[in-house]
Residue frames relative to the residue before (quaternion, step in Angstrom):
aa qw qx qy qz dx dy dz
M 1.0000 0.0000 0.0000 0.0000 0.00 0.00 0.00
K 0.6420 0.5365 -0.3264 0.4399 3.55 1.05 -0.78
L 0.6327 0.5296 -0.3263 0.4613 3.59 1.05 -0.76
K 0.6367 0.5270 -0.3236 0.4606 3.57 1.01 -0.81
N 0.6542 0.4993 -0.3090 0.4767 3.60 0.99 -0.81
L 0.6476 0.5179 -0.3160 0.4611 3.58 1.01 -0.78
I 0.6500 0.4996 -0.3089 0.4821 3.58 1.00 -0.81
T 0.6468 0.5142 -0.3157 0.4665 3.59 0.96 -0.84
L 0.6596 0.5048 -0.3032 0.4672 3.57 0.95 -0.86
S 0.6714 0.4848 -0.3103 0.4668 3.60 0.93 -0.81
L 0.6382 0.5074 -0.3326 0.4740 3.62 1.04 -0.67
L 0.6406 0.5091 -0.3240 0.4748 3.59 0.99 -0.77
F 0.6352 0.5147 -0.3261 0.4747 3.58 1.03 -0.75
A 0.6566 0.5068 -0.3137 0.4621 3.60 0.95 -0.86
F 0.6496 0.5045 -0.3167 0.4724 3.60 0.96 -0.83
T 0.6648 0.5071 -0.3015 0.4584 3.58 0.90 -0.94
F 0.6597 0.5015 -0.3095 0.4663 3.57 0.93 -0.87
S 0.6568 0.5164 -0.3141 0.4508 3.58 0.94 -0.87
I 0.6722 0.4855 -0.2964 0.4739 3.59 0.93 -0.87
A 0.6680 0.4890 -0.3063 0.4699 3.60 0.91 -0.87
H 0.6245 0.5442 -0.3274 0.4545 3.58 1.01 -0.81
E 0.6936 0.4615 -0.2758 0.4795 3.58 0.84 -0.95
Y 0.6408 0.5353 -0.3220 0.4463 3.59 1.01 -0.79
V 0.6584 0.5095 -0.3104 0.4588 3.59 0.93 -0.90
F 0.7046 0.4456 -0.2812 0.4752 3.59 0.84 -0.88
A 0.6152 0.5266 -0.3562 0.4663 3.61 1.12 -0.47
I 0.6516 0.5098 -0.3172 0.4635 3.60 1.05 -0.69
F 0.7731 0.3931 -0.2008 0.4555 3.58 0.77 -1.04
D 0.6220 0.5375 -0.3514 0.4481 3.59 1.20 -0.19
E 0.3018 -0.7676 0.5401 0.1673 3.57 -0.61 1.14
E 0.7844 0.1132 -0.0550 0.6073 3.57 1.06 -0.72
Q 0.5972 -0.5930 0.4036 0.3588 3.55 -1.14 0.58
C 0.4059 -0.6665 0.5649 0.2680 3.55 -1.09 0.75
S 0.2329 -0.7939 0.5480 0.1231 3.54 -0.68 1.06
V 0.6517 -0.5062 0.3943 0.4044 3.53 -1.30 0.31
V 0.5957 0.5766 -0.3576 0.4299 3.57 1.09 -0.70
E 0.6406 0.5196 -0.3289 0.4599 3.59 1.00 -0.78
Y 0.6585 0.5011 -0.3144 0.4652 3.59 0.96 -0.82
V 0.6476 0.5062 -0.3221 0.4698 3.59 0.97 -0.80
D 0.6363 0.5171 -0.3261 0.4705 3.60 1.01 -0.76
E 0.6490 0.5090 -0.3177 0.4676 3.57 1.03 -0.75
I 0.6383 0.5159 -0.3334 0.4641 3.60 1.03 -0.72
R 0.6698 0.5039 -0.3009 0.4549 3.59 0.93 -0.87
G 0.7847 -0.1687 0.1392 0.5800 3.57 0.92 -0.82
P 0.3191 -0.7778 0.5033 0.1999 3.59 -0.19 1.23
G 0.4141 -0.7270 0.5022 0.2187 3.54 -0.95 0.94
N 0.5081 -0.6547 0.4747 0.2966 3.53 -1.31 0.19
H 0.5778 0.5678 -0.3931 0.4351 3.60 1.21 -0.03
H 0.0907 -0.8438 0.5289 -0.0022 3.55 -0.16 1.35
D 0.5206 0.6487 -0.4208 0.3620 3.58 1.20 0.18
D 0.5758 0.5795 -0.3757 0.4376 3.58 1.25 -0.25
I 0.4932 -0.6818 0.4542 0.2925 3.58 -0.86 0.94
C 0.6028 0.5544 -0.3655 0.4423 3.60 1.10 -0.56
D 0.6418 0.5093 -0.3228 0.4737 3.58 1.04 -0.75
I 0.6490 0.5053 -0.3175 0.4719 3.57 0.97 -0.83
H 0.6476 0.5147 -0.3114 0.4677 3.57 0.97 -0.85
F 0.6462 0.5127 -0.3194 0.4664 3.58 0.97 -0.83
E 0.6687 0.4955 -0.3076 0.4612 3.60 0.89 -0.89
Y 0.6105 0.5547 -0.3461 0.4471 3.57 1.10 -0.66
H 0.7624 0.3692 -0.1967 0.4937 3.58 0.90 -0.93
H 0.4761 0.7089 -0.4291 0.2944 3.59 1.20 -0.34
A 0.6649 0.5108 -0.3135 0.4458 3.59 0.94 -0.81
Y 0.7096 0.4418 -0.2642 0.4812 3.59 1.08 -0.60
M 0.6811 0.4911 -0.2948 0.4562 3.59 1.06 -0.69
F 0.8115 0.1443 -0.0330 0.5653 3.57 0.93 -0.89
P 0.0964 -0.8143 0.5692 0.0594 3.61 0.20 1.17
Q 0.5366 -0.6485 0.4389 0.3145 3.55 -1.04 0.78
E 0.8002 0.0389 0.0084 0.5984 3.58 0.99 -0.79
N 0.3014 -0.7582 0.5528 0.1694 3.54 -0.80 1.00
L 0.1451 -0.8315 0.5340 0.0494 3.56 -0.32 1.25
L 0.6251 0.5716 -0.3452 0.4042 3.58 1.14 -0.49
I 0.7721 0.2670 -0.1433 0.5586 3.58 0.97 -0.81
Q 0.0938 -0.7885 0.6074 0.0227 3.54 -0.54 1.18
V 0.2824 -0.7552 0.5694 0.1605 3.55 -0.69 1.09
S 0.0205 -0.7996 0.6000 -0.0175 3.55 -0.71 1.06
N 0.6188 -0.5342 0.4153 0.3992 3.52 -1.27 0.25
I 0.1968 -0.7738 0.5953 0.0905 3.53 -0.72 1.11
S 0.4739 -0.6865 0.4652 0.2964 3.53 -0.84 0.94
S 0.4255 -0.7359 0.4761 0.2251 3.54 -0.99 0.85
K 0.5784 0.5772 -0.4012 0.4140 3.60 1.18 -0.21
P 0.5270 -0.6470 0.4393 0.3327 3.60 -1.02 0.70
I 0.4792 -0.6690 0.4910 0.2861 3.54 -1.12 0.67
L 0.7752 0.2406 -0.1224 0.5712 3.58 0.94 -0.87
Y 0.2588 -0.8029 0.5237 0.1188 3.54 -0.87 0.95
K 0.6282 0.5386 -0.3479 0.4407 3.61 1.16 -0.43
D 0.3888 -0.7162 0.5307 0.2329 3.54 -1.10 0.74
S 0.7974 0.1136 -0.0559 0.5901 3.58 1.08 -0.66
Y 0.2146 -0.7704 0.5927 0.0959 3.52 -1.22 0.59
K 0.5015 -0.6318 0.4968 0.3203 3.55 -1.18 0.62
F 0.1079 -0.7946 0.5971 0.0201 3.53 -0.80 1.08
S 0.0195 0.7855 -0.6181 0.0228 3.56 -0.85 0.92
I 0.1785 -0.7740 0.6015 0.0851 3.51 -1.13 0.73
N 0.3621 -0.7238 0.5490 0.2089 3.54 -1.03 0.81
L 0.1291 -0.8260 0.5475 0.0363 3.57 -0.49 1.21
D 0.4293 0.6877 -0.4802 0.3350 3.60 1.21 0.18
I 0.1772 -0.7819 0.5932 0.0733 3.53 -0.74 1.12
V 0.2951 -0.7549 0.5630 0.1614 3.53 -0.78 1.05
I 0.1412 -0.7840 0.6027 0.0471 3.54 -0.70 1.17
P 0.4050 -0.7181 0.5008 0.2638 3.60 -0.73 0.97
P 0.5744 -0.6000 0.4198 0.3658 3.59 -1.09 0.58
I 0.3796 -0.7075 0.5531 0.2222 3.53 -1.11 0.78
A 0.2932 -0.7857 0.5218 0.1563 3.56 -0.73 1.04
């Protein structure tokens, strides 16, 4: 029961944060941030930090483009196949168990 309450609380926090985040940027943004602005920021971040789109981009930049991926380690995968057979024998059990009649 405690885990369920913790999950519910974390989901409510995530929803509240998402709504508040969107509300704040909707209030302070005079014009809509376009996709072109985000692409320009990715190619070369500008020096004008007074624009709300730039601030929003910098806020999400750490989450969208991590500098180093620590969770997924790319290792050398062996090139030889794991399984050598092309086909396998398949059998199915058709015996139906009937419960005893009382």
